[in-house]
DOVEX-265945 format. One record per residue (C-alpha): residue in three letters; x, y, z. Coordinates in nm, 2 decimals, decimal comma. Layout:
# DOVEX-265945
(node "ala" (X Y Z))
...
END
This chain:
# DOVEX-265945
(node "met" (5,45 -1,39 -14,05))
(node "gln" (5,34 -1,76 -14,06))
(node "gln" (5,06 -1,84 -13,83))
(node "val" (5,12 -2,13 -13,59))
(node "thr" (4,81 -2,35 -13,54))
(node "val" (4,72 -2,60 -13,27))
(node "thr" (4,79 -2,88 -13,52))
(node "asp" (5,14 -2,74 -13,59))
(node "arg" (5,21 -2,75 -13,21))
(node "his" (5,08 -3,11 -13,19))
(node "gln" (5,29 -3,22 -13,48))
(node "his" (5,60 -3,05 -13,33))
(node "ala" (5,54 -3,22 -12,99))
(node "ala" (5,50 -3,56 -13,17))
(node "ala" (5,82 -3,50 -13,36))
(node "val" (6,00 -3,42 -13,03))
(node "arg" (5,87 -3,74 -12,87))
(node "arg" (5,98 -3,95 -13,17))
(node "arg" (6,33 -3,80 -13,15))
(node "glu" (6,35 -3,88 -12,78))
(node "val" (6,25 -4,25 -12,85))
(node "gln" (6,51 -4,27 -13,12))
(node "phe" (6,77 -4,12 -12,89))
(node "arg" (6,70 -4,36 -12,61))
(node "ala" (6,73 -4,66 -12,85))
(node "leu" (7,07 -4,53 -12,96))
(node "ile" (7,22 -4,48 -12,62))
(node "arg" (7,07 -4,77 -12,42))
(node "leu" (7,41 -4,87 -12,29))
(node "pro" (7,48 -5,15 -12,05))
(node "glu" (7,63 -4,91 -11,79))
(node "ala" (7,36 -4,64 -11,81))
(node "ala" (7,33 -4,47 -11,47))
(node "ala" (7,07 -4,23 -11,34))
(node "arg" (7,14 -3,86 -11,31))
(node "gly" (7,41 -3,88 -11,57))
(node "gln" (7,66 -3,97 -11,31))
(node "ser" (7,84 -4,23 -11,52))
(node "gly" (8,07 -3,95 -11,62))
(node "leu" (8,21 -4,00 -11,27))
(node "ala" (8,03 -4,24 -11,04))
(node "gly" (7,92 -4,49 -11,30))
(node "asp" (8,26 -4,53 -11,47))
(node "arg" (8,41 -4,59 -11,13))
(node "arg" (8,14 -4,83 -11,02))
(node "ala" (8,07 -4,59 -10,74))
(node "thr" (7,83 -4,69 -10,47))
(node "gly" (7,52 -4,47 -10,42))
(node "val" (7,32 -4,35 -10,13))
(node "leu" (7,14 -4,62 -9,93))
(node "pro" (6,76 -4,59 -9,96))
(node "asn" (6,60 -4,42 -9,66))
(node "pro" (6,29 -4,62 -9,56))
(node "ala" (6,14 -4,29 -9,44))
(node "asp" (6,16 -4,14 -9,79))
(node "pro" (5,87 -4,16 -10,03))
(node "met" (6,04 -4,38 -10,29))
(node "thr" (5,73 -4,50 -10,48))
(node "ile" (5,66 -4,39 -10,83))
(node "glu" (5,38 -4,14 -10,87))
(node "pro" (5,08 -4,26 -11,07))
(node "arg" (5,13 -4,23 -11,44))
(node "arg" (4,90 -3,94 -11,49))
(node "ala" (4,94 -3,69 -11,77))
(node "asp" (5,13 -3,39 -11,65))
(node "pro" (5,20 -3,09 -11,89))
(node "arg" (5,54 -3,05 -11,73))
(node "glu" (5,63 -3,41 -11,80))
(node "thr" (5,53 -3,41 -12,16))
(node "met" (5,73 -3,10 -12,26))
(node "ala" (5,42 -2,90 -12,33))
(node "ala" (5,41 -2,67 -12,63))
(node "his" (5,37 -2,36 -12,41))
(node "glu" (5,73 -2,40 -12,29))
(node "gln" (5,98 -2,18 -12,46))
(node "asp" (6,14 -2,27 -12,79))
(node "leu" (6,51 -2,33 -12,74))
(node "val" (6,64 -2,24 -13,08))
(node "gly" (6,94 -2,01 -13,03))
(node "lys" (7,00 -2,12 -12,67))
(node "thr" (7,33 -2,28 -12,55))
(node "ile" (7,29 -2,53 -12,27))
(node "val" (7,57 -2,72 -12,08))
(node "val" (7,48 -3,04 -11,91))
(node "thr" (7,74 -3,21 -11,69))
(node "gly" (7,72 -3,58 -11,60))
(node "ala" (7,55 -3,63 -11,93))
(node "ser" (7,72 -3,95 -12,06))
(node "ser" (7,41 -4,15 -11,94))
(node "gly" (7,11 -4,14 -11,71))
(node "ile" (6,91 -3,82 -11,65))
(node "gly" (7,19 -3,61 -11,79))
(node "ala" (7,18 -3,79 -12,12))
(node "glu" (6,80 -3,78 -12,12))
(node "ala" (6,79 -3,41 -12,04))
(node "ala" (7,05 -3,34 -12,32))
(node "ala" (6,83 -3,52 -12,57))
(node "lys" (6,51 -3,34 -12,47))
(node "leu" (6,68 -3,00 -12,48))
(node "ala" (6,85 -3,06 -12,81))
(node "ala" (6,53 -3,19 -12,96))
(node "arg" (6,37 -2,86 -12,88))
(node "gly" (6,64 -2,67 -13,08))
(node "ala" (6,91 -2,59 -12,82))
(node "arg" (7,27 -2,62 -12,88))
(node "val" (7,38 -2,86 -12,61))
(node "ala" (7,72 -2,93 -12,46))
(node "val" (7,73 -3,29 -12,33))
(node "val" (7,99 -3,32 -12,05))
(node "gly" (8,10 -3,66 -11,93))
(node "arg" (8,40 -3,86 -11,81))
(node "ser" (8,38 -4,16 -12,05))
(node "pro" (8,50 -4,07 -12,40))
(node "glu" (8,29 -4,34 -12,57))
(node "arg" (7,97 -4,28 -12,39))
(node "thr" (8,00 -3,90 -12,40))
(node "arg" (8,05 -3,91 -12,77))
(node "ala" (7,77 -4,16 -12,82))
(node "val" (7,52 -3,94 -12,63))
(node "ala" (7,64 -3,62 -12,81))
(node "thr" (7,62 -3,78 -13,16))
(node "ala" (7,27 -3,92 -13,10))
(node "ala" (7,15 -3,59 -12,97))
(node "gly" (7,32 -3,38 -13,23))
(node "ala" (7,52 -3,21 -12,95))
(node "asp" (7,88 -3,12 -12,87))
(node "ala" (8,09 -3,35 -12,66))
(node "phe" (8,33 -3,24 -12,38))
(node "leu" (8,54 -3,46 -12,15))
(node "ala" (8,61 -3,38 -11,78))
(node "asp" (8,68 -3,58 -11,46))
(node "phe" (8,55 -3,38 -11,17))
(node "ser" (8,78 -3,56 -10,93))
(node "arg" (9,06 -3,34 -11,09))
(node "leu" (9,00 -2,97 -11,06))
(node "asp" (9,24 -2,90 -11,35))
(node "asp" (9,00 -3,09 -11,57))
(node "val" (8,72 -2,85 -11,46))
(node "arg" (8,94 -2,55 -11,53))
(node "ala" (9,02 -2,69 -11,88))
(node "leu" (8,65 -2,76 -11,94))
(node "ala" (8,56 -2,40 -11,85))
(node "glu" (8,82 -2,27 -12,09))
(node "gln" (8,70 -2,50 -12,37))
(node "leu" (8,34 -2,40 -12,31))
(node "ser" (8,43 -2,03 -12,30))
(node "asn" (8,62 -2,06 -12,62))
(node "arg" (8,34 -2,24 -12,80))
(node "tyr" (8,04 -2,04 -12,68))
(node "pro" (8,02 -1,66 -12,66))
(node "arg" (7,71 -1,70 -12,44))
(node "ile" (7,58 -1,98 -12,22))
(node "asp" (7,21 -1,97 -12,14))
(node "val" (7,18 -2,27 -11,90))
(node "leu" (7,44 -2,45 -11,70))
(node "ala" (7,30 -2,78 -11,55))
(node "asn" (7,54 -2,90 -11,27))
(node "asn" (7,43 -3,26 -11,28))
(node "ala" (7,75 -3,46 -11,23))
(node "gly" (7,80 -3,63 -10,90))
(node "gly" (7,86 -3,95 -10,71))
(node "ser" (7,90 -4,13 -10,38))
(node "trp" (8,18 -4,35 -10,26))
(node "pro" (8,19 -4,61 -9,97))
(node "lys" (8,53 -4,51 -9,84))
(node "arg" (8,71 -4,18 -9,78))
(node "thr" (8,92 -4,10 -10,08))
(node "val" (9,15 -3,81 -10,12))
(node "thr" (9,18 -3,65 -10,46))
(node "ala" (9,50 -3,53 -10,63))
(node "asp" (9,38 -3,18 -10,52))
(node "gly" (9,39 -3,28 -10,16))
(node "asn" (9,01 -3,28 -10,11))
(node "glu" (8,76 -3,55 -9,99))
(node "leu" (8,63 -3,70 -10,32))
(node "thr" (8,25 -3,68 -10,25))
(node "phe" (8,28 -3,31 -10,15))
(node "gln" (8,50 -3,22 -10,45))
(node "val" (8,29 -3,40 -10,71))
(node "asn" (7,95 -3,29 -10,58))
(node "his" (8,02 -2,94 -10,46))
(node "leu" (8,37 -2,80 -10,53))
(node "ala" (8,38 -2,89 -10,90))
(node "pro" (8,04 -2,74 -10,99))
(node "phe" (8,12 -2,44 -10,77))
(node "leu" (8,44 -2,39 -10,97))
(node "leu" (8,28 -2,45 -11,31))
(node "thr" (8,00 -2,21 -11,23))
(node "ser" (8,24 -1,94 -11,11))
(node "leu" (8,46 -1,97 -11,42))
(node "leu" (8,16 -1,95 -11,65))
(node "leu" (7,98 -1,66 -11,48))
(node "glu" (8,10 -1,42 -11,75))
(node "arg" (7,95 -1,63 -12,02))
(node "leu" (7,63 -1,68 -11,83))
(node "thr" (7,58 -1,31 -11,76))
(node "gln" (7,61 -1,25 -12,14))
(node "ala" (7,27 -1,43 -12,17))
(node "arg" (6,93 -1,28 -12,09))
(node "gln" (6,80 -1,46 -11,78))
(node "ala" (7,07 -1,73 -11,78))
(node "arg" (7,01 -2,02 -11,55))
(node "val" (7,22 -2,24 -11,32))
(node "ile" (7,03 -2,56 -11,23))
(node "asn" (7,19 -2,78 -10,96))
(node "thr" (7,09 -3,15 -10,91))
(node "ser" (7,06 -3,21 -10,54))
(node "ser" (6,89 -3,48 -10,34))
(node "met" (6,63 -3,52 -10,07))
(node "thr" (6,90 -3,68 -9,85))
(node "tyr" (6,99 -3,32 -9,76))
(node "arg" (6,70 -3,34 -9,51))
(node "ser" (6,90 -3,56 -9,27))
(node "ala" (7,24 -3,40 -9,34))
(node "thr" (7,48 -3,21 -9,11))
(node "leu" (7,72 -2,98 -9,27))
(node "asp" (8,03 -2,92 -9,05))
(node "leu" (8,27 -2,70 -9,25))
(node "asp" (8,56 -2,82 -9,02))
(node "arg" (8,49 -3,18 -9,12))
(node "val" (8,32 -3,20 -9,46))
(node "asn" (8,65 -3,18 -9,65))
(node "ala" (8,86 -3,37 -9,39))
(node "thr" (9,11 -3,62 -9,54))
(node "thr" (9,13 -3,84 -9,22))
(node "gly" (8,89 -3,96 -8,95))
(node "ser" (8,57 -4,15 -8,94))
(node "phe" (8,37 -4,16 -9,26))
(node "ser" (8,01 -4,23 -9,36))
(node "met" (7,91 -4,27 -9,73))
(node "leu" (7,56 -4,15 -9,67))
(node "gly" (7,68 -3,87 -9,44))
(node "ala" (7,93 -3,74 -9,69))
(node "tyr" (7,68 -3,76 -9,98))
(node "ser" (7,39 -3,59 -9,79))
(node "ala" (7,62 -3,31 -9,67))
(node "ser" (7,74 -3,25 -10,03))
(node "lys" (7,37 -3,23 -10,14))
(node "leu" (7,30 -2,98 -9,86))
(node "ala" (7,60 -2,78 -9,99))
(node "asn" (7,43 -2,78 -10,33))
(node "ile" (7,12 -2,61 -10,18))
(node "leu" (7,33 -2,36 -9,99))
(node "phe" (7,53 -2,28 -10,30))
(node "thr" (7,21 -2,22 -10,49))
(node "arg" (7,07 -1,98 -10,23))
(node "glu" (7,40 -1,79 -10,21))
(node "leu" (7,45 -1,77 -10,58))
(node "ala" (7,10 -1,62 -10,61))
(node "arg" (7,19 -1,36 -10,35))
(node "arg" (7,53 -1,27 -10,51))
(node "thr" (7,39 -1,24 -10,86))
(node "asp" (7,07 -1,05 -10,77))
(node "gly" (7,01 -0,79 -11,03))
(node "thr" (7,22 -0,95 -11,30))
(node "gly" (6,94 -1,15 -11,46))
(node "leu" (7,09 -1,49 -11,36))
(node "val" (6,84 -1,74 -11,22))
(node "thr" (6,93 -2,05 -11,02))
(node "ala" (6,75 -2,34 -10,86))
(node "ala" (6,82 -2,68 -10,71))
(node "phe" (6,61 -3,00 -10,73))
(node "his" (6,57 -3,36 -10,62))
(node "pro" (6,51 -3,58 -10,93))
(node "gly" (6,33 -3,86 -10,75))
(node "ala" (6,45 -4,21 -10,66))
(node "val" (6,60 -4,31 -11,00))
(node "ala" (6,72 -4,66 -11,09))
(node "thr" (7,09 -4,64 -11,12))
(node "his" (7,42 -4,82 -11,10))
(node "val" (7,52 -4,61 -10,80))
(node "tyr" (7,35 -4,88 -10,59))
(node "asp" (7,58 -5,15 -10,72))
(node "asn" (7,81 -5,19 -10,43))
(node "ile" (7,54 -5,20 -10,16))
(node "pro" (7,53 -5,55 -10,01))
(node "phe" (7,26 -5,82 -10,06))
(node "gly" (7,23 -5,76 -10,44))
(node "val" (7,05 -5,42 -10,40))
(node "gly" (7,21 -5,30 -10,73))
(node "leu" (7,07 -5,59 -10,93))
(node "phe" (6,73 -5,54 -10,78))
(node "val" (6,73 -5,17 -10,86))
(node "arg" (6,80 -5,23 -11,23))
(node "ser" (6,55 -5,51 -11,26))
(node "pro" (6,18 -5,48 -11,35))
(node "leu" (6,09 -5,57 -10,99))
(node "ser" (6,21 -5,22 -10,88))
(node "arg" (5,97 -5,03 -11,10))
(node "pro" (5,72 -4,98 -10,81))
(node "phe" (6,00 -4,81 -10,61))
(node "phe" (6,23 -4,64 -10,86))
(node "ile" (6,17 -4,43 -11,16))
(node "arg" (6,35 -4,45 -11,49))
(node "pro" (6,61 -4,19 -11,60))
(node "asp" (6,38 -4,03 -11,86))
(node "lys" (6,14 -3,94 -11,59))
(node "gly" (6,42 -3,83 -11,36))
(node "ala" (6,53 -3,58 -11,62))
(node "gln" (6,19 -3,41 -11,64))
(node "pro" (6,24 -3,17 -11,34))
(node "leu" (6,58 -3,06 -11,48))
(node "val" (6,42 -2,98 -11,82))
(node "his" (6,13 -2,80 -11,66))
(node "leu" (6,36 -2,58 -11,45))
(node "ala" (6,58 -2,50 -11,75))
(node "thr" (6,29 -2,39 -11,96))
(node "thr" (6,00 -2,27 -11,75))
(node "pro" (5,92 -1,90 -11,83))
(node "asp" (5,83 -1,83 -11,47))
(node "thr" (6,18 -1,76 -11,35))
(node "ala" (6,07 -1,56 -11,05))
(node "ala" (5,91 -1,87 -10,91))
(node "ile" (6,23 -2,07 -10,91))
(node "asn" (6,52 -1,84 -10,83))
(node "gly" (6,72 -1,95 -10,53))
(node "arg" (6,47 -2,23 -10,44))
(node "tyr" (6,47 -2,60 -10,40))
(node "phe" (6,23 -2,84 -10,56))
(node "his" (6,13 -3,19 -10,48))
(node "arg" (6,08 -3,29 -10,85))
(node "phe" (5,83 -3,02 -10,96))
(node "thr" (5,71 -2,91 -10,62))
(node "glu" (5,89 -2,63 -10,43))
(node "glu" (5,99 -2,75 -10,09))
(node "ser" (6,04 -2,54 -9,79))
(node "pro" (6,37 -2,68 -9,66))
(node "arg" (6,33 -2,94 -9,40))
(node "asn" (6,68 -2,89 -9,26))
(node "gly" (6,75 -2,57 -9,06))
(node "gln" (7,10 -2,55 -9,21))
(node "ala" (6,96 -2,52 -9,56))
(node "val" (6,83 -2,17 -9,48))
(node "asp" (7,13 -2,06 -9,27))
(node "asp" (7,26 -1,76 -9,46))
(node "asp" (7,57 -1,73 -9,25))
(node "leu" (7,66 -2,09 -9,32))
(node "ala" (7,60 -2,04 -9,69))
(node "gln" (7,84 -1,74 -9,70))
(node "arg" (8,10 -1,93 -9,50))
(node "leu" (8,07 -2,23 -9,74))
(node "trp" (8,12 -1,99 -10,03))
(node "ala" (8,43 -1,84 -9,88))
(node "met" (8,57 -2,18 -9,80))
(node "ser" (8,50 -2,30 -10,16))
(node "glu" (8,68 -1,99 -10,30))
(node "arg" (8,98 -2,06 -10,09))
(node "ile" (9,00 -2,42 -10,19))
(node "thr" (8,94 -2,37 -10,57))
(node "gly" (9,13 -2,04 -10,59))
(node "val" (8,85 -1,85 -10,77))
(node "ser" (8,67 -1,54 -10,66))
(node "ala" (8,33 -1,49 -10,81))
(node "thr" (8,18 -1,14 -10,81))
(node "ala" (7,97 -1,10 -10,51))
(node "lys" (7,68 -0,88 -10,42))
(node "asp" (7,75 -0,73 -10,08))
END
């Protein structure tokens, strides 16, 4: 057996970093949006969540962090299959590149054919198209992924968006709730068989710190009429992501599947474009750097959760970037609400995932 030296590890890490730099140069597209949401939100010029002055939006000091440099101790990904949604730009694209550079076979899922193919080609990954505002697209995506891969090791539910006005999808659902919760719920449910074929498969859900101020009213969250708040709809859907994570962990206990949710940070993105007073232009300008992080840094928690060997420390939990956060919203730990949300999601999507009673 060939002995791996410290020098070998350093050379491998350097090669990984070079490949990431080359990747970012290839996909630096004018419409790049954080969190890989251009597959949905970016392509629609969706508005994002208004910054909350009470939230810690500043960039952390640029100190070396082994989690942020893809340290050599993290597991090798050769032989792993990883699906990343919302990966046509932003942190989804960055995460896809980092994971592919470490040897994983990556499925890049996005809405834009051109950008999704560009990201997949640059990363040496497979491209899949899906618009999460159409649940039939999600069903078709699940079928394509199941046909292509006999086993899926990681599903990163990263696609999402926020819209300024109430919009009803062709499926009869409120758009924000469908794209941010119902679509990933459906995709995960349809891929559970493939996920459980893997040893310690993972489902990683991109959430947001806006959940802290959210109120999830199951009688109103998917309403097609009535008053509407962009921030309220978005934050409720992000709270739903955390509840989904907790309930998925409960229902799959004993199967080996591991799940976690995380906030990527305040990432510079086009989702701020439609906010008044030129906020979008400011966010994408160099002036925003003290307040917003870049997509490559926003992708780091996703990659960490997808690869950390300490699965027991992440299962069913929520992380503010790399730090586990005890939920700051009582609804986020309401087991009854999580079960009722799950039942509601099953009724709307027409799927029934195997549950642990």
